[in-house]
DRENDO-1510 file (C-alpha; in Angstrom, 1 decimal, always signed):
<recs>
REC; n; res; u; v; w
REC; 1; ALA; +38.6; -50.3; -25.1 .
REC; 2; GLN; +38.8; -50.7; -21.5 .
REC; 3; THR; +41.4; -52.2; -19.7 .
REC; 4; ALA; +41.8; -54.2; -16.5 .
REC; 5; ASP; +42.4; -50.9; -14.5 .
REC; 6; ASP; +39.3; -49.5; -16.0 .
REC; 7; SER; +37.0; -52.0; -15.3 .
REC; 8; PHE; +34.2; -51.7; -12.3 .
REC; 9; VAL; +34.4; -52.4; -9.3 .
REC; 10; PRO; +31.1; -52.9; -7.4 .
REC; 11; PRO; +30.9; -51.3; -3.9 .
REC; 12; ASP; +31.3; -53.1; -0.6 .
REC; 13; ASP; +30.2; -50.9; +2.2 .
REC; 14; LEU; +26.6; -51.4; +1.4 .
REC; 15; THR; +24.1; -51.3; +4.4 .
REC; 16; THR; +20.1; -51.9; +4.6 .
REC; 17; SER; +18.4; -50.9; +7.6 .
REC; 18; LEU; +14.8; -50.7; +8.9 .
REC; 19; LEU; +13.1; -47.3; +9.5 .
REC; 20; ILE; +10.3; -47.1; +11.8 .
REC; 21; CYS; +8.0; -44.0; +12.1 .
REC; 22; GLN; +6.2; -43.5; +14.8 .
REC; 23; PRO; +2.3; -42.6; +14.6 .
REC; 24; GLY; +0.8; -39.7; +12.7 .
REC; 25; ARG; -2.1; -37.7; +14.0 .
REC; 26; THR; -4.3; -39.0; +10.9 .
REC; 27; PHE; -6.5; -42.1; +11.0 .
REC; 28; TYR; -4.3; -43.4; +8.2 .
REC; 29; SER; -1.2; -43.0; +9.6 .
REC; 30; GLY; -2.6; -44.0; +13.0 .
REC; 31; PHE; +0.0; -47.0; +13.1 .
REC; 32; GLY; +3.4; -45.2; +11.4 .
REC; 33; HIS; +5.3; -46.2; +9.0 .
REC; 34; CYS; +8.0; -48.5; +8.1 .
REC; 35; ALA; +10.7; -48.4; +5.2 .
REC; 36; LEU; +13.9; -49.6; +4.0 .
REC; 37; ARG; +17.1; -47.7; +3.8 .
REC; 38; LEU; +20.0; -48.5; +1.5 .
REC; 39; GLN; +23.3; -46.9; +2.0 .
REC; 40; CYS; +26.5; -46.9; +0.5 .
REC; 41; PRO; +28.9; -44.5; +1.8 .
REC; 42; SER; +31.8; -44.6; -1.2 .
REC; 43; ARG; +29.3; -43.5; -3.8 .
REC; 44; SER; +27.2; -40.8; -1.4 .
REC; 45; MET; +24.0; -42.8; -2.0 .
REC; 46; ASP; +21.4; -43.1; +1.0 .
REC; 47; VAL; +18.1; -44.0; -0.5 .
REC; 48; THR; +15.3; -44.9; +1.7 .
REC; 49; PHE; +12.9; -47.0; -0.2 .
REC; 50; THR; +9.0; -47.0; +0.8 .
REC; 51; TYR; +5.8; -48.9; +0.2 .
REC; 52; ALA; +2.8; -46.6; +0.4 .
REC; 53; LEU; -0.9; -46.0; -0.7 .
REC; 54; ASP; -1.4; -43.7; -3.3 .
REC; 55; ASP; -2.0; -40.4; -1.4 .
REC; 56; ASN; -5.6; -40.1; -2.4 .
REC; 57; LEU; -9.1; -39.7; -0.8 .
REC; 58; GLN; -10.3; -42.4; -3.2 .
REC; 59; ASN; -7.6; -44.7; -2.1 .
REC; 60; ARG; -7.8; -44.0; +1.6 .
REC; 61; ILE; -11.6; -45.3; +1.4 .
REC; 62; ALA; -10.5; -48.2; -1.2 .
REC; 63; MET; -7.8; -49.4; +1.5 .
REC; 64; PHE; -10.4; -50.4; +3.6 .
REC; 65; SER; -12.0; -52.6; +1.0 .
REC; 66; GLY; -8.8; -54.1; +0.0 .
REC; 67; ASN; -8.4; -52.4; -3.3 .
REC; 68; GLY; -6.6; -49.1; -2.9 .
REC; 69; ALA; -3.7; -48.9; -5.0 .
REC; 70; GLY; -0.2; -48.7; -3.6 .
REC; 71; ARG; +3.3; -49.1; -4.6 .
REC; 72; TYR; +7.1; -48.7; -3.9 .
REC; 73; SER; +8.7; -45.1; -4.4 .
REC; 74; SER; +12.4; -44.0; -2.8 .
REC; 75; VAL; +13.1; -40.7; -2.0 .
REC; 76; LEU; +16.9; -39.5; -0.8 .
REC; 77; THR; +16.9; -40.5; +3.1 .
REC; 78; PRO; +17.5; -36.8; +4.2 .
REC; 79; THR; +14.1; -35.8; +2.4 .
REC; 80; PHE; +12.4; -39.0; +3.9 .
REC; 81; LEU; +13.6; -38.1; +7.6 .
REC; 82; CYS; +12.6; -34.6; +7.1 .
REC; 83; GLU; +9.0; -35.4; +5.8 .
REC; 84; TYR; +8.8; -37.2; +9.6 .
REC; 85; VAL; +10.8; -34.9; +11.7 .
REC; 86; GLY; +8.6; -32.0; +10.6 .
REC; 87; GLN; +5.5; -33.6; +11.5 .
REC; 88; GLY; +6.8; -34.3; +14.7 .
REC; 89; ARG; +7.3; -38.3; +14.4 .
REC; 90; GLY; +10.3; -39.8; +15.5 .
REC; 91; VAL; +12.2; -42.1; +12.9 .
REC; 92; VAL; +14.3; -45.0; +14.4 .
REC; 93; SER; +16.8; -47.1; +12.5 .
REC; 94; TYR; +16.9; -50.7; +12.5 .
REC; 95; PRO; +19.8; -52.2; +11.0 .
REC; 96; ILE; +19.5; -55.5; +9.0 .
REC; 97; ASN; +22.3; -58.5; +9.1 .
REC; 98; LEU; +22.4; -58.3; +5.5 .
REC; 99; ASP; +25.6; -59.7; +3.3 .
REC; 100; VAL; +27.0; -57.4; +0.3 .
REC; 101; GLU; +25.4; -59.5; -2.3 .
REC; 102; GLN; +22.4; -59.6; -0.3 .
REC; 103; THR; +21.8; -55.6; -0.1 .
REC; 104; ARG; +23.0; -55.4; -4.0 .
REC; 105; SER; +19.8; -57.9; -4.6 .
REC; 106; LEU; +17.7; -56.3; -2.3 .
REC; 107; TRP; +18.6; -52.7; -3.9 .
REC; 108; GLN; +18.5; -54.4; -7.3 .
REC; 109; ILE; +15.0; -55.3; -6.7 .
REC; 110; LEU; +13.7; -52.5; -4.9 .
REC; 111; ASP; +15.0; -49.8; -8.0 .
REC; 112; GLY; +12.8; -52.3; -10.1 .
REC; 113; GLU; +9.8; -52.2; -8.1 .
REC; 114; ASN; +10.6; -48.3; -7.9 .
REC; 115; ALA; +10.6; -48.3; -12.0 .
REC; 116; SER; +7.6; -50.2; -12.4 .
REC; 117; PRO; +4.5; -48.5; -12.8 .
REC; 118; ARG; +2.4; -51.3; -12.0 .
REC; 119; HIS; +0.2; -50.9; -8.5 .
REC; 120; ARG; -0.3; -53.4; -6.1 .
REC; 121; THR; -3.2; -53.7; -4.2 .
REC; 122; TYR; -3.2; -52.1; -0.9 .
REC; 123; ASN; -4.8; -53.2; +2.0 .
REC; 124; PHE; -4.4; -52.6; +5.7 .
REC; 125; LEU; -4.4; -55.9; +7.0 .
REC; 126; HIS; -1.7; -58.1; +4.4 .
REC; 127; THR; -0.2; -55.5; +1.8 .
REC; 128; ASN; +1.2; -52.8; +3.6 .
REC; 129; CYS; +4.5; -50.7; +4.3 .
REC; 130; ALA; +5.4; -53.2; +7.0 .
REC; 131; SER; +4.8; -56.5; +5.0 .
REC; 132; MET; +5.8; -55.4; +1.8 .
REC; 133; CYS; +9.3; -54.5; +3.4 .
REC; 134; PHE; +9.7; -58.1; +4.9 .
REC; 135; TYR; +8.5; -59.4; +1.4 .
REC; 136; ALA; +11.2; -57.4; -0.2 .
REC; 137; LEU; +13.6; -58.9; +2.4 .
REC; 138; LYS; +12.7; -62.1; +2.3 .
REC; 139; ARG; +13.3; -62.7; -1.6 .
REC; 140; VAL; +16.8; -61.7; -0.9 .
REC; 141; MET; +17.1; -64.0; +2.2 .
REC; 142; ALA; +16.8; -67.2; +0.6 .
REC; 143; GLY; +14.8; -69.1; +3.2 .
REC; 144; GLU; +16.8; -67.4; +6.0 .
REC; 145; GLU; +15.0; -67.0; +9.2 .
REC; 146; ILE; +13.9; -63.2; +10.5 .
REC; 147; VAL; +15.1; -63.2; +13.8 .
REC; 148; TRP; +14.2; -59.9; +16.5 .
REC; 149; GLU; +16.5; -59.4; +19.2 .
REC; 150; GLU; +14.0; -56.9; +20.9 .
REC; 151; LEU; +10.8; -56.6; +20.6 .
REC; 152; SER; +8.3; -53.6; +21.9 .
REC; 153; PRO; +5.3; -55.1; +23.7 .
REC; 154; GLY; +2.8; -54.0; +21.2 .
REC; 155; CYS; +4.5; -56.4; +18.7 .
REC; 156; THR; +4.4; -59.3; +20.2 .
REC; 157; GLY; +0.5; -60.1; +20.1 .
REC; 158; THR; -2.1; -60.0; +17.7 .
REC; 159; TYR; -3.2; -57.5; +15.4 .
REC; 160; ARG; -5.6; -56.2; +18.0 .
REC; 161; THR; -2.9; -56.1; +20.7 .
REC; 162; PHE; -0.9; -54.1; +18.3 .
REC; 163; VAL; -3.8; -51.9; +17.8 .
REC; 164; ARG; -4.3; -50.9; +21.2 .
REC; 165; TYR; -0.6; -50.2; +21.4 .
REC; 166; VAL; -0.6; -48.0; +19.3 .
REC; 167; SER; -3.8; -45.6; +20.2 .
REC; 168; GLN; -2.5; -45.4; +23.7 .
REC; 169; GLY; -3.5; -41.8; +24.5 .
REC; 170; ARG; -5.3; -41.3; +21.1 .
REC; 171; PRO; -8.7; -42.7; +21.7 .
REC; 172; TRP; -10.3; -41.8; +18.4 .
REC; 173; THR; -7.8; -43.7; +16.6 .
REC; 174; GLY; -8.3; -46.6; +18.7 .
REC; 175; LEU; -11.9; -46.8; +18.8 .
REC; 176; PHE; -11.8; -46.1; +14.6 .
REC; 177; TRP; -9.1; -49.2; +14.4 .
REC; 178; THR; -10.9; -51.6; +16.7 .
REC; 179; THR; -14.2; -50.7; +14.7 .
REC; 180; ILE; -12.2; -51.7; +11.6 .
REC; 181; LEU; -11.0; -55.1; +13.0 .
REC; 182; GLY; -14.5; -55.7; +14.7 .
REC; 183; SER; -15.3; -57.4; +18.3 .
REC; 184; THR; -13.2; -59.2; +20.7 .
</recs>
């Protein structure tokens, strides 16, 4: 039998960050990537949860018709960062102001999503790495508003503005995504 001294005390040193990865060189990584990093230093836990397209040619093509298969996965943060740095892509971490209970709930939600064999439809415009990060955050924020202190110029307009911003210096990527989005 457990005594009161042996009872489990959940850690309270939990933090959440949004990781923004720079664009890659392939057309499907041309806008970069978003992921959620959850940390618990007292338990030596540092995990990145990411929502991504299942990486195969069929899904890359299906993404454009809105029928790609995507899912959440988790990876130890040093491994996640090593992959992006190895590709020459920078990663910036933005702390998210969640309280301990919200972070615990977020961790449970993301663990559950990661364990689920279920795929979600992945499409470029509506269900992607960024939207799924915010979907998970909204589930634990109970109606609170997400407020940005500073946004880059490419993130303050339309989707087309974003395409132009992230395609600077990469004309083929810009042409490809502009073609997908259509004219105007």
